N, C-alpha and C positions, 0 to 999 in steps of 0.2 A: 255738250250735247252727246247723247248715247244712242247707238245704233244697233240694229239686229239685221243681219244679212241673211236672206234665204239661200237655199242649196244651189241656186243659179249664180250667185254673187260671191264665191270664195275669194276670187282675185281682188275684187273691189273691197272686200273686208280687210284683206291684207294691206292694201294701200291706205285705207283709213287708219289702221293700226300704225303704219309707218308715220302718218301725220299726228299720231298721239290720241286719236279718238277711241273711246271705249266702244268696241264693236264686237258683238258676239256673232258666231258663225258655226253651224253644225249642219253637215249635209244629210243627217238622218232623222231630223225632226219631222213629226207629222205637221200638217198645215195647222191644226188646233194648237200644238206645242209652240209653233212659231208665232202664231197670232197672240198667244198668251203673253209674249214678251212685252207687248205694249203695256201691260200692267207694271212692268219694271221701269216705267218711264223711258222706254226706248222708242225711237223712231224706226219703224219697219221698213226695210229696203227689199224690193222684190221685182222680178220680171214676170210673175205669175199674174195674168190678168184676172183670174178667178178671185184672187185675194182682195183686190181693190174694193169690192163692195162689202167686205166684212169688217172694215176698220174705218173709225171716224176720220174725217178730213183733217189733215194736218198731222196725222199719226202714221201715215204710210206714204212712202214715195215710190212711185212706179218708175223704174229705170228702163229706158227705152233701147239704148244701144248695147251691142254685144261686146264691144271692146272695153276692158276694165279701165283703161286710162281715160277713154272718152267718158265712161260712166262716172268716174271720179270728178272730171270737169263738169259734167252735168249736174252732179249732186252739189258740188261747191257753188256752182252759179245759181242753181235752183233754190237752194236754202240760204244763200248769201253768207256761207261759211267763211270765216277768216282764220285759216289755220295759223297757229302760233309756232314759229320755228323752234322756240324753246322746248316744245312738247314733242317735236319730231323724234322718232326713234326711242321713245320711252316705254313702249309696250311691246310685248312679245308678238312677233308676227304669226306665231303658231297657235298660242292659246289665249292671247289678249291680256295676260296679267302684266302688272307694272314691272319694269326691269329695275334692279338694284345694283349699284356699283359693288364690285367684289375685289378682293386682293388678288394680285398676280399669283401669290403663293397658293391660293385656294384653288386656282385652275391649273396649276402645274400637273402635267400628265393627263389632263382632260381635253387640252387643245394640242394641236401639232407643236412641236418644238420650235419650228421657225415662227410661228404665230406668238408663242409665249416669249421668245427673245425679242421680237420685233415690236411688240405692243406693251404699253404701260397701263392702259385702262382696259378693264373688262367689266362686262355687266352680266348678271345672272337673272333668269326669270324666276320669280317667286313661285309660280305655279308648276311649270314643267321641268325647270332646271336648265333649260337650254342656255348656252353661253353665247355672248355676243362681244364683238370688239370692233373698233373703228378701222375697218379694212378699206380697200379700194372700192368695194361694193357700196359702202356708205356714201362715198363721194359721188359715185355714179347715180345712186338713188336721190341724193340731194339735188343734182343737176336736172334730173328728170322731174322732180317735184317743182322746181323753179319753172321749168318749161311748161309743165301742166298747168300751173297756177298763173301763167303769164307774166312771171317776173323775170327781169333781166339778170344776167350774171352780176354778182356783187351785191344785189339788192337784198 
């Protein structure tokens, strides 16, 4: 499933990317440019009540809550999504591109020395070049995802 989040849902877009969903987000699109993304087979996500009447039913989800984590729960439950753990953290949180494994030698000098010496696995965004590694933030986000999706630890 592919999504397009409007300018009010940047944090939700980031969480969807954490889950591995292809989710576009740009905070400077006009309403028409945003609505045109439905032609890319994307489900539009919005908090803008005016946009609801411009899109066919099933192509737009109106997000009610202000809290991004509750928004994620609302969307997962409302659409019956079944996020796949194998896809978690496979997309760039910034630009949505797929991450690819990269050699430690390729990131030398581009990450802090303590990160380079402490980690064996690195990933690079094919779009913006941002580098990722499996630090403590990843484990915190995994726990938060489990909590948000209603899964017990170890599940």
